[in-house]
C-alpha positions as CSV (number, residue, x, y, z in Angstrom):
1,M,-139.3,12.4,-137.0
2,K,-140.5,14.3,-133.9
3,N,-138.6,17.5,-133.1
4,S,-136.7,16.6,-130.0
5,K,-135.7,19.5,-127.6
6,C,-133.5,19.5,-124.9
7,I,-135.3,18.6,-121.5
8,L,-133.4,21.5,-119.8
9,V,-134.9,24.1,-122.2
10,L,-138.5,22.7,-121.2
11,I,-137.8,22.8,-117.4
12,V,-136.4,26.4,-117.9
13,K,-139.4,27.5,-119.6
14,L,-141.6,25.9,-116.9
15,L,-139.7,27.5,-114.1
16,V,-139.8,31.0,-115.8
17,V,-143.6,30.7,-116.4
18,V,-144.2,29.6,-112.7
19,G,-142.0,32.5,-111.5
20,A,-143.9,35.0,-113.6
21,L,-147.3,33.7,-112.5
22,N,-146.2,33.8,-108.9
23,W,-144.9,37.5,-109.4
24,G,-148.2,38.4,-110.9
25,L,-150.2,36.9,-108.0
26,V,-147.9,38.8,-105.6
27,G,-148.7,42.0,-107.3
28,V,-152.3,41.4,-107.3
29,G,-152.1,40.4,-103.7
30,L,-150.3,43.7,-102.8
31,I,-153.1,45.5,-104.6
32,I,-156.0,43.8,-102.8
33,G,-154.2,43.6,-99.6
34,S,-153.7,39.8,-99.4
35,D,-150.6,37.5,-99.5
36,L,-151.1,35.4,-102.7
37,N,-147.4,34.2,-102.9
38,V,-148.2,30.7,-104.2
39,V,-144.4,29.6,-103.6
40,H,-144.5,30.6,-100.0
41,M,-148.0,29.2,-99.4
42,A,-146.7,25.8,-100.9
43,L,-143.3,25.9,-99.4
44,G,-143.5,28.4,-96.4
45,F,-142.7,25.4,-93.9
46,S,-139.2,25.7,-94.9
47,S,-137.3,29.0,-95.9
48,I,-134.4,27.1,-97.3
49,V,-136.8,25.2,-99.8
50,E,-138.4,28.4,-100.7
51,A,-135.1,30.3,-101.3
52,V,-133.8,27.2,-103.5
53,V,-137.0,27.5,-105.6
54,Y,-136.5,31.4,-106.1
55,L,-132.9,30.6,-107.1
56,L,-133.8,28.0,-109.5
57,V,-136.2,30.6,-111.2
58,A,-133.7,33.1,-111.3
59,V,-131.2,30.8,-112.9
60,A,-133.9,29.7,-115.6
61,G,-134.5,33.2,-116.4
62,V,-130.6,34.0,-117.1
63,M,-130.6,30.7,-118.9
64,L,-133.5,31.8,-121.0
65,L,-131.6,34.8,-121.8
66,V,-128.2,33.4,-122.7
67,G,-129.2,30.0,-124.0
68,C,-128.7,26.3,-123.1
69,P,-125.3,25.0,-123.0
70,C,-126.0,21.5,-124.3
71,K,-125.0,20.2,-127.6
72,K,-128.5,19.7,-128.8
73,C,-129.1,23.5,-128.3
74,K,-125.6,24.8,-129.3
75,C,-127.0,26.4,-132.5
76,S,-130.1,27.9,-130.9
77,G,-128.9,30.7,-128.9
78,G,-126.7,32.3,-131.7
79,G,-129.1,31.7,-134.4
80,C,-126.5,29.9,-136.4
81,E,-127.3,27.5,-139.2
82,C,-127.4,23.9,-138.7
83,K,-128.1,21.1,-141.2
84,S,-131.5,19.3,-141.1
85,A,-132.0,15.6,-141.6
86,A,-132.3,16.1,-145.3
87,G,-128.9,18.3,-145.3
88,M,-130.6,21.5,-145.8
89,P,-129.5,24.5,-143.5
90,T,-132.1,25.4,-141.0
91,S,-132.4,28.0,-138.4
92,T,-132.6,26.4,-135.0
93,R,-133.2,29.4,-132.9
94,L,-135.6,28.6,-130.0
95,P,-138.9,30.7,-130.0
96,L,-139.5,32.4,-126.5
């Protein structure tokens, strides 16, 4: 059976990667004297939408540190032991 992960965890990881790449490009842009903020380039028409994206990235970063609150992911944050399909204990900690 395919290992089903919580869709929220996948979205959180995607947002964190997008945020990290954006900040990396902002840093490179500062070094070379150019504005490489991709979020601002894509969403600069609306500062509200841009602010919402930054807030979502921040929340995703906190969730990556704290863990997902859903029932599928309950055991992942604390590294507790859950039973596998065969009844054997398995660690369900999510890799970063």
